[in-house]
C-alpha positions in Angstrom: 4.5 -3.9 10.0 1.8 -6.0 8.4 2.1 -9.7 8.9 0.6 -11.7 6.0 -1.5 -14.6 7.2 0.2 -16.9 4.6 3.0 -16.8 2.1 1.3 -19.3 -0.3 0.0 -17.7 -3.5 -3.5 -18.8 -4.6 -3.7 -20.8 -7.7 -5.0 -17.7 -9.6 -1.7 -15.8 -9.0 1.9 -16.0 -10.0 5.0 -14.2 -8.9 6.8 -12.4 -11.8 8.7 -9.3 -12.7 6.9 -6.3 -14.2 9.0 -4.5 -16.7 8.3 -0.7 -16.9 10.0 2.3 -18.4 11.4 3.0 -14.9 12.8 -0.5 -14.2 11.6 -3.9 -13.1 9.4 -4.5 -10.1 8.5 -7.7 -8.3 4.8 -8.4 -8.4 2.1 -10.9 -7.6 -0.3 -11.0 -10.6 -3.7 -12.6 -10.0 -6.2 -13.2 -12.8 -9.8 -14.2 -12.8 -11.4 -16.9 -15.0 -12.6 -15.2 -18.1 -12.3 -11.5 -19.1 -11.4 -9.2 -16.2 -14.0 -6.6 -15.2 -11.0 -4.4 -14.6 -7.4 -4.3 -13.4 -6.1 -3.1 -10.0 -2.6 -2.1 -8.8 -2.0 -2.6 -5.0 0.7 -0.5 -3.3 2.1 -1.5 0.1 3.0 0.6 3.1 6.0 1.5 5.1 8.2 -1.6 5.8 5.7 -3.6 3.8 5.6 -5.5 0.5 3.4 -7.2 -2.0 2.9 -10.1 0.4 0.7 -7.9 2.5 -2.0 -8.3 -0.1 -1.8 -12.1 -0.6 -5.0 -12.7 1.3 -6.9 -10.3 -1.1 -5.8 -11.9 -4.3 -8.1 -14.8 -4.5 -11.3 -13.0 -3.5 -10.7 -10.1 -5.7 -9.9 -12.4 -8.7 -13.1 -14.3 -7.9 -14.9 -11.0 -8.0 -13.7 -10.7 -11.6 -10.6 -8.4 -11.3 -7.0 -8.8 -12.4 -5.1 -7.7 -9.3 -1.4 -6.9 -9.2 0.4 -6.3 -5.9 3.8 -4.7 -6.2 7.1 -4.3 -4.2 8.0 -0.6 -4.7 11.5 0.6 -5.5 13.8 -0.6 -2.8 11.2 -2.8 -1.1 11.8 -6.5 -0.5 12.3 -8.1 -4.0 12.4 -4.9 -6.1 15.9 -3.4 -6.4 16.8 0.2 -5.5 19.8 2.3 -5.1 21.4 3.3 -1.8 20.6 7.0 -2.5 17.8 8.8 -0.6 17.0 11.0 -3.6 15.8 8.0 -5.5 12.9 7.6 -3.0 11.6 11.2 -3.1 7.8 11.1 -3.2 7.7 12.4 -6.8 10.1 9.6 -7.9 7.9 6.9 -6.3 4.8 8.4 -7.7 6.3 8.2 -11.2 7.1 4.6 -10.5 3.4 3.9 -9.7 2.3 5.6 -12.9 4.8 3.5 -14.9 3.6 0.3 -13.2 0.0 1.1 -14.0 0.8 1.8 -17.7 3.0 -1.3 -18.0 0.0 -3.5 -17.0 -1.4 -2.8 -20.5 -5.0 -2.8 -19.5 -5.8 0.9 -19.7 -6.7 3.0 -16.6 -6.4 0.8 -13.5 -8.0 0.9 -10.1 -5.3 2.0 -7.6 -5.2 1.0 -4.0 -2.6 2.1 -1.4 -2.1 0.9 2.1 -0.8 3.3 4.8 2.3 5.0 3.3 1.0 3.5 0.0 -2.0 5.7 0.4 0.2 8.9 0.4 2.2 7.6 -2.6 -1.0 6.7 -4.6 -2.4 10.1 -3.9 0.8 11.7 -5.2 0.6 9.5 -8.4 -3.0 10.4 -9.0 -2.2 14.1 -8.6 0.7 13.8 -11.0 -1.3 11.9 -13.7 -4.9 10.9 -13.1 -5.3 9.5 -16.6 -3.5 6.3 -15.7 -6.2 5.4 -13.1 -9.9 4.5 -13.0 -10.4 4.9 -9.2 -8.3 5.4 -6.1 -8.7 3.6 -2.7 -6.7 4.5 0.3 -6.5 1.9 3.1 -5.5 3.0 6.6 -4.0 6.3 5.3 -4.9 9.8 6.4 -5.0 13.4 5.1 -1.5 14.5 6.2 1.3 13.4 8.5 1.0 10.4 10.8 -0.1 10.9 14.4 2.4 12.5 16.8 3.3 9.4 18.8 4.0 7.6 15.6 6.1 10.5 14.3 8.3 10.1 17.4 8.7 6.3 16.6 9.5 6.9 13.0 12.1 9.6 13.8 13.8 7.1 16.2 13.9 4.6 13.4 15.3 7.1 11.0 18.0 8.0 13.5 18.8 4.3 14.1 19.0 3.6 10.4 21.5 6.4 10.0 23.9 4.8 12.5 23.3 1.1 12.7 23.1 -1.7 10.2 19.7 -3.3 9.3 20.2 -6.4 11.6 21.1 -4.2 14.6 18.0 -2.1 14.0 15.8 -5.2 13.6 17.1 -6.5 17.0 16.5 -3.2 18.6 12.9 -3.0 17.4 12.2 -6.5 18.7 13.5 -5.5 22.1 11.6 -2.3 22.2 8.3 -3.2 20.9 5.4 -4.1 19.1 3.9 -3.8 16.4 7.3 -4.4 14.7 8.5 -7.1 17.1 7.6 -10.7 16.3 5.2 -12.2 18.9 4.5 -15.7 20.1 1.4 -16.0 17.9 3.5 -15.5 14.7 4.1 -18.7 12.8 7.9 -19.4 12.4 7.7 -19.1 8.6 6.0 -15.7 8.8 8.6 -14.6 11.4 11.4 -15.7 9.1 9.8 -13.8 6.2 9.3 -10.6 8.2 13.0 -10.7 9.1 14.1 -11.4 5.5 11.9 -8.7 4.1 13.3 -6.2 6.5 16.9 -7.2 5.6 16.0 -7.0 1.9 14.6 -3.5 2.1 17.0 -0.6 1.2 17.6 1.5 4.3 17.6 4.7 2.3 14.1 3.9 1.2 12.9 3.6 4.8 14.7 6.8 5.7 13.2 8.8 2.8 9.7 7.5 3.1 9.8 7.8 6.9 10.5 11.5 6.5 7.6 11.8 4.1 5.2 10.3 6.7 6.2 12.7 9.4 6.1 15.8 7.1 3.3 15.0 4.6 1.1 18.1 4.0 -2.7 18.0 3.8 -3.4 17.5 0.0 -7.0 16.4 0.4 -8.5 19.4 -1.4 -6.2 18.7 -4.4 -7.3 15.1 -4.5 -11.0 16.0 -4.2 -10.6 18.1 -7.3 -9.5 15.1 -9.4 -12.5 13.5 -11.2 -12.0 9.9 -10.1 -14.1 7.8 -7.8 -12.6 7.6 -4.3 -12.8 5.1 -1.4 -11.4 5.4 2.1 -11.0 2.1 4.0 -9.8 1.6 7.6 -10.2 -0.6 10.6 -12.2 0.5 13.7 -9.0 1.8 15.4 -5.7 2.9 13.9 -2.4 3.9 15.5 -1.0 5.8 12.5 -3.9 8.0 11.6 -6.9 8.4 14.0 -10.1 7.0 12.5 -12.0 10.3 13.0 -9.4 11.9 10.7 -10.1 9.3 8.0 -13.8 9.9 8.5 -13.4 13.6 7.9 -11.0 13.0 5.0 -13.6 10.8 3.3 -16.2 13.6 3.7 -13.9 16.2 2.2 -13.2 13.9 -0.7 -16.8 12.9 -1.3 -15.5 9.4 -1.1 -17.1 6.1 -0.2 -16.2 5.2 3.4 -15.7 1.6 4.7 -14.9 0.7 8.3 -13.9 -2.9 8.5 -15.1 -4.4 11.8 -12.5 -6.3 13.8 -9.6 -4.7 12.0 -7.0 -2.1 13.0 -4.2 -0.7 10.8 -4.1 -3.6 8.3 -7.6 -4.7 7.3 -6.0 -6.3 4.2 -4.4 -8.9 6.5 -6.6 -8.8 9.6 -10.0 -9.1 7.8 -9.2 -9.8 4.2 -12.5 -11.3 3.2 -14.5 -8.3 4.4 -11.9 -5.9 2.9 -11.9 -7.6 -0.5 -15.7 -7.6 -0.5 -15.9 -3.8 0.1 -13.2 -3.0 -2.4 -14.7 -5.2 -5.1 -18.2 -3.7 -4.6 -16.7 -0.2 -5.0 -14.8 -1.2 -8.1 -17.9 -2.8 -9.7 -19.9 0.3 -8.8 -17.5 2.5 -10.7 -18.1 0.4 -13.8 -21.9 0.3 -13.4 -21.9 4.1 -13.0 -19.9 4.5 -16.2 -17.3 6.5 -14.4 -14.8 8.0 -16.7 -11.1 7.7 -15.9 -9.2 10.8 -14.8 -8.8 13.6 -17.4 
């Protein structure tokens, strides 16, 4: 569970609702001074939300990009039904495509963190014409590592029998990284709890099942004519870093390893992460890369 370093939006950003053909989604929308060099859509991970990207908004806007971070269907401040079928990967991929098109700026740069990387891949494979490039952050080629599969299965089982508050308390007793620790500021701890309580349990169950059963679709993504970027920290508990190295090679993607970061470089080393992402996005424009066909 990513812990945002702050909950305060920078002056370049505002919270709003993004209206799409598939419903409304809560977003943070950051804009640069002047005409944007491009627009980007940021998709959070499992148990995450748009707040996981707060620390990226100002540096990416300063680099010239409009950046929109979203709560997916059933995440935090975006509503969703209590029906697992609504959170099938194909449904969530269609949401991402609709969000990209609703921004109204043509093909957008797409970035997904962790589970968001799997969902963004599914969106690109469904309709690459909505996107200018794709960046996956701390997300691998297929299912999560075996130890994490066991943890997620335990969570799925608990969500099927207990209410969200009971599961939250059980997670705090059992562990880390979900459990709040002494270094977490009180306001961040309160936010993490509220975000958890706001998230639809069926969304967590459905997406958790996706993470433990995701097939390897790297070859499919490699065949899509979009610029690609794989970002991670130096270690990762969900997908081993060597797996992400190999995936980047198979994709012909740019590879960035953020020093000092683990599974959430977007919150652990936001300045370095934003710099690498902005350089990649600028490079796609300088190279005259065409959007997907």
